[in-house]
C-alpha positions in Angstrom: 23.5 104.3 -48.4 23.4 100.8 -47.0 24.6 99.4 -50.3 27.6 101.8 -50.3 28.5 100.8 -46.7 28.3 97.1 -47.6 30.5 97.7 -50.7 33.1 99.3 -48.5 32.8 96.4 -46.0 33.2 93.8 -48.7 36.2 95.6 -50.2 37.9 95.9 -46.8 37.3 92.2 -45.9 38.7 91.1 -49.3 41.9 93.1 -48.8 42.3 91.8 -45.2 41.6 88.2 -46.2 44.1 88.4 -49.1 46.8 89.7 -46.7 45.8 87.2 -44.1 45.3 90.0 -41.5 43.4 88.2 -38.9 43.5 91.0 -36.4 42.1 93.5 -38.9 39.3 91.0 -39.9 38.3 90.7 -36.2 38.2 94.4 -35.7 35.9 94.9 -38.7 33.7 92.0 -37.6 33.2 93.5 -34.1 31.8 96.6 -35.7 29.6 94.9 -38.3 26.0 93.6 -38.0 25.6 89.8 -38.6 23.1 90.5 -41.5 25.7 92.8 -43.2 28.4 90.2 -42.7 26.2 87.5 -44.2 25.4 89.8 -47.2 29.0 90.7 -48.1 30.2 87.1 -47.7 28.6 86.5 -51.2 31.1 88.8 -52.8 34.2 87.0 -51.4 35.9 84.0 -53.0 35.3 80.6 -51.4 38.7 80.7 -49.6 38.1 84.2 -48.3 34.6 83.2 -47.1 36.0 80.5 -44.9 38.9 82.6 -43.7 36.6 85.5 -42.6 34.0 83.2 -41.1 36.6 81.5 -38.8 37.4 84.8 -37.3 33.9 85.8 -36.3 33.5 86.1 -32.6 31.7 85.8 -30.3 30.3 82.4 -31.4 26.7 83.7 -30.9 27.4 86.2 -33.7 29.0 83.6 -35.9 25.9 81.4 -35.5 23.7 84.3 -36.5 25.9 85.1 -39.6 25.7 81.4 -40.6 21.9 81.4 -40.4 21.6 84.7 -42.3 23.5 83.4 -45.2 21.9 82.1 -48.4 21.4 78.3 -48.1 24.0 77.4 -50.7 26.7 79.6 -49.1 25.9 78.3 -45.5 26.2 74.7 -46.7 29.6 75.5 -48.2 30.8 77.1 -45.0 29.5 74.1 -42.9 31.3 71.7 -45.2 34.6 73.6 -44.8 34.8 74.4 -41.1 35.9 71.7 -38.6 33.7 69.7 -36.3 34.8 71.5 -33.2 33.8 74.9 -34.4 30.5 73.7 -35.8 29.7 71.9 -32.5 30.3 75.2 -30.7 28.1 77.0 -33.1 25.0 74.7 -32.9 25.0 75.1 -29.1 24.2 78.8 -29.8 21.4 78.0 -32.3 17.6 77.6 -31.9 16.3 74.1 -32.5 15.0 74.9 -36.0 18.4 76.4 -36.9 20.1 73.2 -35.7 17.7 71.2 -37.8 18.7 73.2 -40.9 22.3 72.4 -40.2 21.6 68.7 -39.7 19.9 68.5 -43.1 23.2 69.4 -44.8 25.6 67.0 -43.2 26.1 63.2 -43.3 25.0 60.8 -40.5 28.4 60.3 -38.8 29.0 64.0 -38.5 25.5 64.5 -37.3 25.8 62.1 -34.5 29.1 63.7 -33.4 27.5 67.2 -33.3 24.4 66.1 -31.5 26.5 64.6 -28.7 27.3 68.2 -27.6 23.6 69.0 -27.1 21.3 68.0 -24.2 19.1 65.0 -24.8 16.0 67.3 -25.1 17.7 69.7 -27.5 19.1 66.9 -29.7 15.7 65.2 -29.8 13.9 68.4 -30.7 16.4 69.2 -33.5 16.3 65.7 -35.0 12.5 65.7 -35.0 12.5 69.0 -37.0 15.2 67.8 -39.4 13.0 65.1 -40.8 10.7 67.7 -42.5 11.2 68.9 -46.0 13.0 72.3 -45.8 10.5 73.6 -48.4 7.5 72.6 -46.2 5.8 74.3 -43.3 7.5 71.7 -41.0 10.9 72.7 -42.4 10.2 76.4 -41.6 8.5 76.1 -38.2 9.9 76.9 -34.8 8.9 74.6 -31.9 9.0 77.7 -29.6 5.5 79.1 -29.2 3.4 80.4 -26.3 0.4 78.4 -25.2 -2.3 78.8 -22.6 -5.6 77.1 -21.8 -8.9 78.7 -22.3 -9.5 79.4 -18.5 -6.2 81.3 -18.0 -6.8 84.9 -17.0 -5.1 87.8 -18.7 -3.0 88.6 -15.6 -1.9 85.0 -15.4 -1.0 84.9 -19.0 1.1 88.1 -18.7 2.9 86.7 -15.6 3.7 83.6 -17.7 5.0 85.7 -20.5 7.4 87.4 -18.0 8.9 84.1 -17.1 9.3 83.1 -20.8 12.6 83.6 -22.6 11.5 82.9 -26.2 13.1 85.4 -28.7 9.9 86.2 -30.6 6.3 86.0 -29.4 3.5 87.6 -31.5 0.5 85.6 -30.3 -0.8 83.4 -27.5 -2.2 80.1 -28.8 -5.1 78.6 -26.9 -5.1 74.8 -26.7 -7.4 72.2 -25.0 -6.5 69.3 -22.9 -5.5 67.2 -26.0 -3.1 69.9 -27.3 -5.5 70.8 -30.1 -5.5 74.5 -31.3 -8.8 76.1 -30.4 -8.0 79.9 -30.5 -5.5 82.7 -30.7 -5.0 85.9 -28.8 -2.9 88.8 -29.9 -0.6 90.5 -27.4 -2.4 93.8 -28.0 -5.8 92.3 -27.0 -4.2 90.6 -24.0 -2.6 93.7 -22.4 -5.8 95.8 -23.1 -8.1 93.3 -21.3 -9.0 93.5 -17.6 -6.7 91.4 -15.4 -9.4 88.9 -14.5 -10.7 88.3 -18.0 -10.4 84.7 -19.1 -8.5 84.0 -22.4 -11.6 82.3 -23.9 -13.4 85.6 -23.8 -10.9 87.5 -25.9 -9.6 84.7 -28.1 -10.3 84.4 -31.8 -11.6 80.9 -32.5 -11.4 80.9 -36.3 -7.7 80.4 -36.4 -5.8 80.5 -39.7 -3.5 77.5 -39.6 -1.4 75.4 -42.0 -0.6 71.6 -42.1 2.9 70.6 -41.4 3.3 69.2 -44.9 2.1 72.3 -46.7 4.5 73.9 -49.3 6.3 77.0 -48.1 4.7 79.0 -50.9 1.3 78.2 -49.5 2.5 79.3 -46.0 3.8 82.6 -47.4 0.5 83.1 -49.3 -1.5 82.6 -46.1 0.7 85.0 -44.1 0.4 87.7 -46.8 -3.3 87.2 -47.3 -4.3 87.5 -43.6 -1.5 90.0 -42.7 -0.2 87.7 -39.9 3.0 88.0 -37.9 3.1 84.2 -37.2 1.2 81.2 -38.5 0.5 78.1 -36.4 1.5 74.7 -37.8 -0.7 71.7 -37.0 -0.4 68.0 -37.5 -3.0 65.2 -37.6 -5.8 67.7 -38.2 -5.5 70.1 -35.3 -2.5 69.2 -33.1 -0.3 72.3 -32.6 3.4 71.5 -33.1 5.0 74.8 -34.2 4.8 78.3 -35.6 6.2 80.0 -38.7 7.1 83.6 -38.1 7.0 86.5 -40.6 10.8 86.9 -40.7 11.1 83.3 -42.1 8.3 84.2 -44.6 10.3 87.1 -45.9 13.2 84.8 -46.7 10.8 82.4 -48.4 9.3 85.1 -50.6 12.8 86.2 -51.6 14.0 82.7 -52.3 10.9 81.7 -54.3 11.1 84.9 -56.3 14.8 84.2 -57.1 14.0 80.6 -58.0 11.2 81.7 -60.3 13.4 84.2 -62.1 16.2 81.6 -62.5 13.7 79.0 -63.9 12.3 81.6 -66.3 15.8 82.4 -67.5 16.7 78.7 -67.8 19.5 78.9 -65.3 18.2 76.4 -62.8 19.5 77.8 -59.6 20.8 81.1 -58.3 24.4 81.7 -59.3 27.2 83.5 -57.4 29.6 85.9 -59.0 32.4 83.8 -57.5 31.0 80.5 -58.7 33.5 78.4 -60.6 33.2 78.0 -64.4 32.6 74.3 -64.1 29.8 74.8 -61.6 28.1 77.4 -63.8 28.4 75.2 -66.9 27.1 72.1 -65.0 24.1 74.0 -63.6 23.1 75.8 -66.9 23.8 73.1 -69.5 20.7 70.9 -68.7 18.4 73.9 -69.2 19.8 74.4 -72.7 18.8 70.8 -73.7 15.2 71.7 -74.6 16.4 74.4 -77.0 18.7 71.9 -78.6 16.0 69.3 -79.2 13.6 72.0 -80.3 16.2 73.0 -82.8 16.4 69.5 -84.1 12.6 69.4 -84.5 12.7 72.7 -86.3 15.4 71.4 -88.7 13.2 68.4 -89.5 10.2 70.7 -90.2 12.3 73.0 -92.5 13.6 69.9 -94.3 10.1 68.5 -94.8 8.9 71.9 -96.2 12.1 72.7 -98.1 10.4 72.5 -101.5 7.9 75.2 -100.6 10.5 77.3 -99.0 12.8 77.2 -102.0 9.9 78.0 -104.4 8.4 80.8 -102.2 11.1 83.0 -100.6 8.7 85.1 -98.5 7.9 81.9 -96.5 11.5 81.7 -95.3 11.8 85.4 -94.7 8.8 85.6 -92.4 9.7 82.6 -90.1 11.6 84.7 -87.5 8.7 87.2 -87.2 6.0 84.5 -86.9 8.0 82.5 -84.3 9.0 85.6 -82.3 5.4 86.8 -82.0 4.1 83.4 -80.9 7.0 83.0 -78.4 6.2 86.3 -76.7 2.5 85.6 -76.6 3.1 82.2 -75.0 5.6 83.7 -72.5 3.1 86.4 -71.5 0.3 83.9 -70.9 2.5 81.5 -68.9 4.0 84.3 -66.8 0.6 85.9 -66.0 -1.0 82.5 -65.1 2.1 81.5 -63.0 1.8 84.7 -61.1 -1.9 84.3 -60.5 -1.3 80.8 -59.2 1.5 82.0 -56.9 -0.6 84.8 -55.4 -3.7 82.6 -55.0 -5.7 84.7 -57.5 -6.4 81.7 -59.7 -8.4 78.7 -58.6 -8.3 75.3 -60.5 -12.1 75.6 -61.0 -11.6 78.7 -63.2 -8.6 77.4 -65.2 -10.7 76.4 -68.3 -12.1 79.9 -68.5 -8.7 81.5 -68.1 -7.2 79.3 -70.9 -10.1 80.2 -73.2 -9.6 83.9 -72.4 -5.9 83.7 -73.2 -6.6 81.8 -76.5 -9.0 84.6 -77.5 -6.4 87.3 -76.6 -3.7 85.4 -78.5 -6.0 85.2 -81.5 -6.7 88.9 -81.4 -3.0 89.7 -81.2 -2.4 87.2 -84.1 -5.1 88.9 -86.1 -3.5 92.3 -85.6 0.0 91.3 -86.5 -1.3 88.9 -89.2 -3.0 91.9 -90.9 0.2 93.9 -90.7 2.2 91.0 -92.1 -0.3 90.6 -95.0 0.1 94.3 -95.8 3.9 93.9 -95.7 3.7 90.9 -98.1 1.6 92.8 -100.6 3.9 95.8 -100.3 7.3 94.2 -100.6 6.6 91.2 -102.8 4.4 92.6 -105.5 6.4 91.1 -108.2 6.3 87.6 -106.8 4.9 85.1 -109.3 3.5 81.7 -108.4 0.5 79.7 -109.3 -1.7 81.0 -106.6 -2.5 84.7 -106.3 -0.6 87.0 -104.0 -3.8 87.7 -102.0 -4.3 83.9 -101.3 -0.8 83.6 -100.1 -1.0 86.7 -97.9 -4.3 85.4 -96.3 -2.6 82.1 -95.6 0.3 83.7 -93.8 -2.1 85.9 -91.9 -4.2 83.0 -90.8 -1.0 81.1 -89.8 -0.2 84.0 -87.5 -3.6 83.8 -85.8 -3.3 80.0 -85.4 0.3 80.1 -84.0 -0.4 82.9 -81.5 -3.7 81.1 -80.3 -1.8 77.8 -79.9 1.0 79.6 -78.1 -1.4 81.3 -75.7 -3.2 78.1 -75.0 0.0 76.2 -74.2 1.4 79.1 -72.1 -1.8 79.4 -70.1 -2.4 75.6 -69.6 1.2 74.6 -68.7 1.5 76.3 -65.3 -1.6 74.6 -63.8 -0.5 71.3 -65.2 2.9 71.7 -63.7 1.3 72.7 -60.4 -1.0 69.6 -60.3 2.1 67.5 -61.1 4.0 68.9 -58.2 6.5 70.8 -60.4 7.2 74.5 -59.9 4.9 76.4 -62.3 7.7 78.9 -62.9 9.3 76.3 -65.2 6.5 77.0 -67.6 8.0 80.4 -68.4 11.4 78.8 -69.0 13.0 77.1 -72.0 10.8 74.0 -71.8 7.5 75.7 -72.8 9.2 78.5 -74.9 11.0 76.1 -77.1 7.9 73.9 -77.5 6.0 77.0 -78.6 8.7 77.7 -81.2 8.4 74.3 -82.8 4.6 74.3 -82.8 4.4 77.9 -84.1 6.8 76.9 -86.9 4.8 73.8 -87.8 1.5 75.7 -87.8 3.0 78.5 -89.9 4.4 76.2 -92.5 1.3 74.0 -92.6 -1.1 76.9 -93.0 1.1 78.7 -95.5 1.6 75.6 -97.6 -2.1 74.8 -97.7 -2.8 78.2 -99.3 0.0 78.0 -101.9 
């Protein structure tokens, strides 16, 4: 139902934007939720996106729409709108939202925009903007509720009444040095007697994350402990911010999309309205591994051309052997990548996992190698060469086992290696490893088969 409503909204906005009907656009905007507007903006052309966005009022709603957009789209809008409008928008934003805007613009424009904020707001936004957007610091909000250990429940509740933060899930207990020593849920707070001190109801084994932690690690902790917010610390235990669950949902979606695009060899998420040049520029580099793997395959086929000419079944079976090895390797890399992402695989157990995948690959290779051997003896009974048909069939079968074992080993070992090197393990499931498996499987197949001729 929601999808149908958004399709109608997108169609209506497209028509109104094409006809430059500003009044009609404003009427539609007034009745639409910011999240819906941000969603349908993806289906508009670049010109229509800017035209529609400029009509969004009130400015608080425009700021919400901008922050709800996908990062690439919000950056495009920020680049196109004038400084006056952007300055009015950031006044409506939270410090972490202002920081995300500052990361996308150049220094002169940044200084101009910050001049419209108070000194305190500008300093807070600039301090947040220095963090990597893919780190805990880049996600965190500086707005969190703190009390000391001797605060009573009634005092804490009164303090909450005077607070105007948008989202509060927990009370964080700090000592005189600003170090995090405990956490109290709102549920426990309101259920406690009025004179109960916070230290009596706080949980002192606080799950926290360092400011430099990767956003995937932040999402993993929130999911593992079923948290609504995660405190961010610096210098060991100094509380400096919190990451809330709504930001984590966005992280999970973005990371999943990123992994899918890496696995497909597309690099980044594409838009239906993206220009041909942009699409070609983003996808072409990911095709390069396939190209170079093709060159390596050509060299191998050229080196073994004598055997291929003399024994036709060798050539006929190449696509089958390479296809089986490719899929075995892709399965191993996808499974291990997922285990790493969900925290189910520790580096201490990687060796055992790789050996397990090699064994599984060998079994799969044995099964299909046996089938291939039977097919050879069935369809090439009249083949005549100096070795027996049985020897040739065994050679091909063993090459199947060797190629699938090697593919499984590479597929399972690549994600942890990428992880340790600071590269997204999802790339292991993409063209880089897949094409490497193709070349190695072809080499192993031709080597094994030729040894048995």
